ZADO-1210 file (C-alpha; in nm, 4 decimals, padded with zeros to 6 digits):
<atoms>
<atom x="-02.1541" y="01.9356" z="-00.6693" code="UNK" pos="1"/>
<atom x="-02.1136" y="02.3442" z="-00.7613" code="UNK" pos="2"/>
<atom x="-01.7626" y="02.3721" z="-00.7752" code="UNK" pos="3"/>
<atom x="-01.8028" y="02.0429" z="-01.0509" code="UNK" pos="4"/>
<atom x="-02.0015" y="02.3130" z="-01.2454" code="UNK" pos="5"/>
<atom x="-01.7756" y="02.5990" z="-01.2701" code="UNK" pos="6"/>
<atom x="-01.4392" y="02.3834" z="-01.2502" code="UNK" pos="7"/>
<atom x="-01.4479" y="02.0982" z="-01.5324" code="UNK" pos="8"/>
<atom x="-01.0816" y="02.0163" z="-01.4644" code="UNK" pos="9"/>
<atom x="-01.1918" y="01.8594" z="-01.1000" code="UNK" pos="10"/>
<atom x="-01.3981" y="01.5988" z="-01.2108" code="UNK" pos="11"/>
<atom x="-01.2079" y="01.5015" z="-01.5119" code="UNK" pos="12"/>
<atom x="-00.8506" y="01.4900" z="-01.2735" code="UNK" pos="13"/>
<atom x="-01.0530" y="01.2704" z="-01.0294" code="UNK" pos="14"/>
<atom x="-01.1404" y="00.9990" z="-01.3114" code="UNK" pos="15"/>
<atom x="-00.8084" y="00.9475" z="-01.4456" code="UNK" pos="16"/>
<atom x="-00.6641" y="00.9260" z="-01.1043" code="UNK" pos="17"/>
<atom x="-00.9770" y="00.6648" z="-01.0218" code="UNK" pos="18"/>
<atom x="-00.9320" y="00.4834" z="-01.3533" code="UNK" pos="19"/>
<atom x="-00.5471" y="00.4606" z="-01.2496" code="UNK" pos="20"/>
<atom x="-00.5853" y="00.3240" z="-00.9508" code="UNK" pos="21"/>
<atom x="-00.8429" y="00.0567" z="-01.1065" code="UNK" pos="22"/>
<atom x="-00.5312" y="-00.0628" z="-01.3326" code="UNK" pos="23"/>
<atom x="-00.2805" y="-00.0436" z="-01.0121" code="UNK" pos="24"/>
<atom x="-00.5422" y="-00.2352" z="-00.7655" code="UNK" pos="25"/>
<atom x="-00.5804" y="-00.4933" z="-01.1123" code="UNK" pos="26"/>
<atom x="-00.2072" y="-00.5810" z="-01.1678" code="UNK" pos="27"/>
<atom x="-00.1347" y="-00.5790" z="-00.7672" code="UNK" pos="28"/>
<atom x="-00.4029" y="-00.8608" z="-00.7303" code="UNK" pos="29"/>
<atom x="-00.2845" y="-01.0308" z="-00.9893" code="UNK" pos="30"/>
<atom x="00.0807" y="-00.9950" z="-00.8946" code="UNK" pos="31"/>
<atom x="-00.0413" y="-01.0958" z="-00.5223" code="UNK" pos="32"/>
<atom x="-00.2273" y="-01.4211" z="-00.6904" code="UNK" pos="33"/>
<atom x="00.0937" y="-01.4857" z="-00.9364" code="UNK" pos="34"/>
<atom x="00.2992" y="-01.5356" z="-00.5065" code="UNK" pos="35"/>
<atom x="-00.0022" y="-01.7260" z="-00.3739" code="UNK" pos="36"/>
<atom x="-00.0679" y="-01.4391" z="-00.1517" code="UNK" pos="37"/>
<atom x="-00.4515" y="-01.2689" z="-00.1388" code="UNK" pos="38"/>
<atom x="-00.4215" y="-00.8557" z="-00.1816" code="UNK" pos="39"/>
<atom x="-00.4685" y="-00.8156" z="00.1658" code="UNK" pos="40"/>
<atom x="-00.1765" y="-01.0140" z="00.2200" code="UNK" pos="41"/>
<atom x="00.0634" y="-00.8324" z="-00.0293" code="UNK" pos="42"/>
<atom x="-00.0562" y="-00.4839" z="00.1039" code="UNK" pos="43"/>
<atom x="00.0508" y="-00.5929" z="00.5030" code="UNK" pos="44"/>
<atom x="00.4107" y="-00.7499" z="00.3376" code="UNK" pos="45"/>
<atom x="00.4154" y="-00.4151" z="00.1455" code="UNK" pos="46"/>
<atom x="00.3800" y="-00.2144" z="00.4720" code="UNK" pos="47"/>
<atom x="00.6289" y="-00.4180" z="00.6617" code="UNK" pos="48"/>
<atom x="00.8802" y="-00.3240" z="00.4052" code="UNK" pos="49"/>
<atom x="00.9578" y="-00.0324" z="00.6139" code="UNK" pos="50"/>
<atom x="00.9794" y="-00.2008" z="00.9470" code="UNK" pos="51"/>
<atom x="00.7973" y="-00.3705" z="01.1967" code="UNK" pos="52"/>
<atom x="00.4422" y="-00.1870" z="01.2620" code="UNK" pos="53"/>
<atom x="00.2477" y="-00.2539" z="01.5552" code="UNK" pos="54"/>
<atom x="-00.1172" y="-00.4685" z="01.4158" code="UNK" pos="55"/>
<atom x="-00.3615" y="-00.1505" z="01.5100" code="UNK" pos="56"/>
<atom x="-00.1828" y="00.0522" z="01.2739" code="UNK" pos="57"/>
<atom x="-00.1615" y="-00.2208" z="01.0243" code="UNK" pos="58"/>
<atom x="-00.5153" y="-00.2204" z="01.0182" code="UNK" pos="59"/>
<atom x="-00.5589" y="00.1821" z="01.0654" code="UNK" pos="60"/>
<atom x="-00.3808" y="00.2076" z="00.7802" code="UNK" pos="61"/>
<atom x="-00.5696" y="-00.0638" z="00.5717" code="UNK" pos="62"/>
<atom x="-00.9253" y="00.0793" z="00.7108" code="UNK" pos="63"/>
<atom x="-01.0182" y="-00.2646" z="00.8137" code="UNK" pos="64"/>
<atom x="-01.1115" y="-00.4120" z="01.1765" code="UNK" pos="65"/>
<atom x="-00.8083" y="-00.5361" z="01.3698" code="UNK" pos="66"/>
<atom x="-00.9519" y="-00.8691" z="01.4367" code="UNK" pos="67"/>
<atom x="-00.8841" y="-00.9263" z="01.0038" code="UNK" pos="68"/>
<atom x="-00.5342" y="-00.8292" z="01.0514" code="UNK" pos="69"/>
<atom x="-00.5025" y="-01.1052" z="01.3126" code="UNK" pos="70"/>
<atom x="-00.6444" y="-01.3568" z="01.0570" code="UNK" pos="71"/>
<atom x="-00.3854" y="-01.1939" z="00.7769" code="UNK" pos="72"/>
<atom x="-00.0889" y="-01.2385" z="00.9873" code="UNK" pos="73"/>
<atom x="-00.1740" y="-01.5878" z="01.1170" code="UNK" pos="74"/>
<atom x="-00.1940" y="-01.7037" z="00.7466" code="UNK" pos="75"/>
<atom x="00.1144" y="-01.4889" z="00.6721" code="UNK" pos="76"/>
<atom x="00.3232" y="-01.6109" z="00.9875" code="UNK" pos="77"/>
<atom x="00.1905" y="-02.0065" z="00.8958" code="UNK" pos="78"/>
<atom x="00.4079" y="-01.9548" z="00.5836" code="UNK" pos="79"/>
<atom x="00.7293" y="-01.7920" z="00.7434" code="UNK" pos="80"/>
<atom x="00.6689" y="-01.4501" z="00.5722" code="UNK" pos="81"/>
<atom x="00.6389" y="-01.2700" z="00.8979" code="UNK" pos="82"/>
<atom x="00.6932" y="-01.2773" z="01.2644" code="UNK" pos="83"/>
<atom x="00.5009" y="-01.1443" z="01.5759" code="UNK" pos="84"/>
<atom x="00.7322" y="-00.9160" z="01.8263" code="UNK" pos="85"/>
<atom x="00.6750" y="-00.7768" z="02.1844" code="UNK" pos="86"/>
<atom x="00.7074" y="-00.3949" z="02.1031" code="UNK" pos="87"/>
<atom x="01.0500" y="-00.2914" z="02.2773" code="UNK" pos="88"/>
<atom x="00.8405" y="-00.0335" z="02.4310" code="UNK" pos="89"/>
<atom x="00.5582" y="-00.1670" z="02.5492" code="UNK" pos="90"/>
<atom x="00.5570" y="-00.4964" z="02.5754" code="UNK" pos="91"/>
<atom x="00.1562" y="-00.5245" z="02.5328" code="UNK" pos="92"/>
<atom x="00.1762" y="-00.4468" z="02.1714" code="UNK" pos="93"/>
<atom x="00.2439" y="-00.6878" z="01.9274" code="UNK" pos="94"/>
<atom x="00.4634" y="-00.5567" z="01.6468" code="UNK" pos="95"/>
<atom x="00.4852" y="-00.7859" z="01.2853" code="UNK" pos="96"/>
<atom x="00.8015" y="-00.7955" z="01.1302" code="UNK" pos="97"/>
<atom x="00.8772" y="-00.9490" z="00.7474" code="UNK" pos="98"/>
<atom x="01.1045" y="-01.1977" z="00.7945" code="UNK" pos="99"/>
<atom x="01.4066" y="-01.2403" z="00.5085" code="UNK" pos="100"/>
<atom x="01.1531" y="-01.4934" z="00.2566" code="UNK" pos="101"/>
<atom x="00.8918" y="-01.1953" z="00.3729" code="UNK" pos="102"/>
<atom x="01.0869" y="-00.9103" z="00.2690" code="UNK" pos="103"/>
<atom x="01.1988" y="-01.0871" z="-00.0630" code="UNK" pos="104"/>
<atom x="00.8536" y="-01.1694" z="-00.1556" code="UNK" pos="105"/>
<atom x="00.7663" y="-00.8240" z="-00.1433" code="UNK" pos="106"/>
<atom x="01.0774" y="-00.7528" z="-00.3379" code="UNK" pos="107"/>
<atom x="00.9991" y="-00.9665" z="-00.6133" code="UNK" pos="108"/>
<atom x="00.6201" y="-00.8324" z="-00.6368" code="UNK" pos="109"/>
<atom x="00.6936" y="-00.5039" z="-00.6281" code="UNK" pos="110"/>
<atom x="00.9530" y="-00.5778" z="-00.9163" code="UNK" pos="111"/>
<atom x="00.6977" y="-00.7393" z="-01.1478" code="UNK" pos="112"/>
<atom x="00.4886" y="-00.4165" z="-01.1360" code="UNK" pos="113"/>
<atom x="00.5142" y="-00.2455" z="-01.4295" code="UNK" pos="114"/>
<atom x="00.2032" y="-00.0537" z="-01.3226" code="UNK" pos="115"/>
<atom x="00.4321" y="00.2332" z="-01.2273" code="UNK" pos="116"/>
<atom x="00.7387" y="00.1677" z="-01.4057" code="UNK" pos="117"/>
<atom x="00.6248" y="00.2170" z="-01.7531" code="UNK" pos="118"/>
<atom x="00.3648" y="00.4854" z="-01.7235" code="UNK" pos="119"/>
<atom x="00.5918" y="00.6881" z="-01.5489" code="UNK" pos="120"/>
<atom x="00.8867" y="00.6194" z="-01.7969" code="UNK" pos="121"/>
<atom x="00.6927" y="00.8472" z="-02.0501" code="UNK" pos="122"/>
<atom x="00.7202" y="01.0992" z="-01.7685" code="UNK" pos="123"/>
<atom x="01.0658" y="01.3174" z="-01.7633" code="UNK" pos="124"/>
<atom x="01.2508" y="01.2844" z="-01.4595" code="UNK" pos="125"/>
<atom x="01.1554" y="01.6769" z="-01.3517" code="UNK" pos="126"/>
<atom x="00.8034" y="01.5485" z="-01.4606" code="UNK" pos="127"/>
<atom x="00.8250" y="01.2611" z="-01.1798" code="UNK" pos="128"/>
<atom x="00.9890" y="01.4715" z="-00.9109" code="UNK" pos="129"/>
<atom x="00.6735" y="01.7363" z="-00.9683" code="UNK" pos="130"/>
<atom x="00.3907" y="01.4564" z="-00.9810" code="UNK" pos="131"/>
<atom x="00.5743" y="01.2919" z="-00.6691" code="UNK" pos="132"/>
<atom x="00.5600" y="01.6310" z="-00.4721" code="UNK" pos="133"/>
<atom x="00.1821" y="01.7095" z="-00.6048" code="UNK" pos="134"/>
<atom x="00.0937" y="01.3185" z="-00.4751" code="UNK" pos="135"/>
<atom x="00.2564" y="01.4225" z="-00.1376" code="UNK" pos="136"/>
<atom x="00.1070" y="01.7366" z="-00.1014" code="UNK" pos="137"/>
<atom x="-00.2453" y="01.5757" z="-00.1555" code="UNK" pos="138"/>
<atom x="-00.1916" y="01.3208" z="00.0533" code="UNK" pos="139"/>
<atom x="-00.0739" y="01.5382" z="00.3035" code="UNK" pos="140"/>
<atom x="-00.3874" y="01.7241" z="00.3060" code="UNK" pos="141"/>
<atom x="-00.6097" y="01.4054" z="00.2766" code="UNK" pos="142"/>
<atom x="-00.4575" y="01.2932" z="00.6022" code="UNK" pos="143"/>
<atom x="-00.4746" y="01.6371" z="00.7644" code="UNK" pos="144"/>
<atom x="-00.9233" y="01.6041" z="00.7350" code="UNK" pos="145"/>
<atom x="-00.9184" y="01.2584" z="00.8538" code="UNK" pos="146"/>
</atoms>
């Protein structure tokens, strides 16, 4: 709290980041709902766009219980959007992979989000690179504290 009194910029930046997160979540939930997905289902599909992940890692990334992820994956699997696979290195571990249909749904959802596209268009290429680098640095620092 002491730092807030000496540094008025930090609370302002935190407030701006919170406002941006709020706008992003609102648009993301609306985009997911338009595709008959819950926000959690859309987040799981989004995580899988880079490849299969163990269910435990999905739970950790989303800060929720593995049993919650099991239910989410069950519903996504029933819709043909994901499939469970045995981990090639440890067959006891179940990984979740997006199907072609799931990958297409994720791409469509991401393409529909104007949140990032429109505000970022106001920034130059150099400003976007700088913003990306600053966000990466902040995330790296936050992950080290976990």
